[in-house]
C-alpha positions as CSV (number, residue, x, y, z in Angstrom):
1,X,7.0,29.5,-23.6
2,X,4.8,26.4,-23.3
3,X,1.4,26.5,-21.4
4,X,-0.5,23.6,-20.4
5,X,-4.3,24.3,-20.0
6,X,-7.2,22.3,-18.4
7,X,-9.6,22.0,-21.4
8,X,-12.8,21.6,-19.1
9,X,-12.1,24.7,-16.8
10,X,-9.9,26.9,-19.1
11,X,-7.4,27.3,-16.2
12,X,-3.7,27.4,-17.0
13,X,-2.2,24.5,-15.2
14,X,1.4,25.2,-15.9
15,X,3.6,27.7,-17.7
16,X,7.1,26.5,-18.8
17,X,9.8,29.2,-19.9
18,X,11.7,27.1,-22.6
19,X,14.0,29.9,-23.7
20,X,13.9,28.3,-27.1
21,X,11.6,27.9,-30.1
22,X,10.2,24.3,-30.2
23,X,9.1,23.0,-33.4
24,X,8.0,19.4,-32.4
25,X,6.1,18.8,-29.1
26,X,3.8,16.1,-27.9
27,X,2.6,14.5,-24.8
28,X,3.9,11.0,-23.9
29,X,1.4,8.1,-23.6
30,X,1.0,8.9,-19.8
31,X,0.4,12.6,-20.0
32,X,3.4,13.0,-17.5
33,X,6.0,14.3,-20.0
34,X,6.2,16.6,-22.9
35,X,8.4,15.0,-25.9
36,X,10.4,17.7,-27.7
37,X,13.3,17.8,-30.1
38,X,15.6,19.0,-27.4
39,X,14.4,16.4,-24.7
40,X,11.7,15.2,-22.5
41,X,10.2,17.7,-20.1
42,X,8.6,16.6,-16.8
43,X,5.1,18.0,-16.3
44,X,4.5,18.7,-12.6
45,X,2.1,16.2,-11.4
46,X,1.2,18.3,-8.4
47,X,-0.1,21.0,-10.8
48,X,-2.4,18.8,-13.1
49,X,-5.6,18.1,-11.2
50,X,-9.1,18.8,-11.3
51,X,-8.8,21.5,-8.6
52,X,-5.9,23.3,-10.3
53,X,-5.4,27.0,-10.3
54,X,-3.7,29.2,-12.8
55,X,0.1,29.4,-12.5
56,X,1.3,33.0,-12.2
57,X,4.9,32.5,-12.5
58,X,6.7,30.8,-15.4
59,X,8.7,27.8,-14.3
60,X,12.0,26.5,-15.8
61,X,11.5,23.1,-17.5
62,X,13.0,20.0,-15.7
63,X,14.3,17.6,-18.2
64,X,14.0,13.8,-17.9
65,X,16.9,11.8,-19.3
66,X,19.0,13.4,-22.0
67,X,18.4,16.9,-23.3
68,X,20.2,19.9,-24.9
69,X,20.2,22.9,-22.6
70,X,18.2,25.9,-23.7
71,X,21.4,27.9,-24.4
72,X,22.6,25.1,-26.6
73,X,25.9,25.0,-24.6
74,X,25.3,21.7,-22.7
75,X,24.0,18.2,-23.0
76,X,22.2,17.5,-19.9
77,X,20.9,14.5,-17.9
78,X,17.9,15.1,-15.6
79,X,18.6,18.8,-16.0
80,X,22.4,18.4,-14.8
81,X,25.0,19.6,-17.1
82,X,27.2,16.6,-18.3
83,X,28.9,17.6,-21.5
84,X,29.8,21.1,-22.5
85,X,29.5,21.8,-26.3
86,X,32.1,24.1,-27.9
87,X,30.6,26.8,-30.0
88,X,31.3,24.9,-33.4
89,X,29.3,22.0,-32.1
90,X,26.3,24.0,-30.8
91,X,23.1,23.0,-32.4
92,X,21.0,25.0,-34.9
93,X,18.7,22.1,-34.5
94,X,18.8,18.9,-32.5
95,X,16.7,15.9,-31.6
96,X,16.9,13.4,-28.7
97,X,16.0,9.7,-28.7
98,X,16.6,7.6,-25.5
99,X,20.6,7.7,-25.3
100,X,21.2,9.3,-28.7
101,X,21.3,13.1,-29.6
102,X,21.5,14.3,-33.1
103,X,22.9,17.8,-33.6
104,X,22.9,20.1,-36.8
105,X,25.6,22.6,-36.3
106,X,25.6,26.0,-38.0
107,X,28.6,24.9,-39.8
108,X,26.6,22.4,-41.8
109,X,28.1,19.6,-39.8
110,X,25.8,16.8,-38.3
111,X,26.9,14.8,-35.5
112,X,25.4,12.0,-33.4
113,X,26.3,11.6,-29.6
114,X,25.5,8.4,-27.8
115,X,25.5,9.1,-24.1
116,X,25.9,6.3,-21.5
117,X,26.3,7.1,-17.9
118,X,27.2,5.0,-14.9
119,X,24.6,5.7,-12.4
120,X,25.8,4.7,-8.9
């Protein structure tokens, strides 16, 4: 679970149910996204304001661009499933950078996948 707090009021602005342990997480330069090793998570702009109230129900994260699904079974693009990963290719760890996904599988194999989609 990732919680975003308003430091001045102490209010919980957003709760994201990630369904996965994250080891690297940071804000982007605009504060609109969380950068993680499994992809870029959109932070709800409507939730983050000076008048925000606590979020009661955890939300499922919406990923921007490429990501690895929380169950490690899919490579996603904007939270839509685009490539199913067979069990021997599912990540024990992963990282995402632009169009490139690096996956370390449980077998000890490491593979890189460059994804380019034709958006029409």
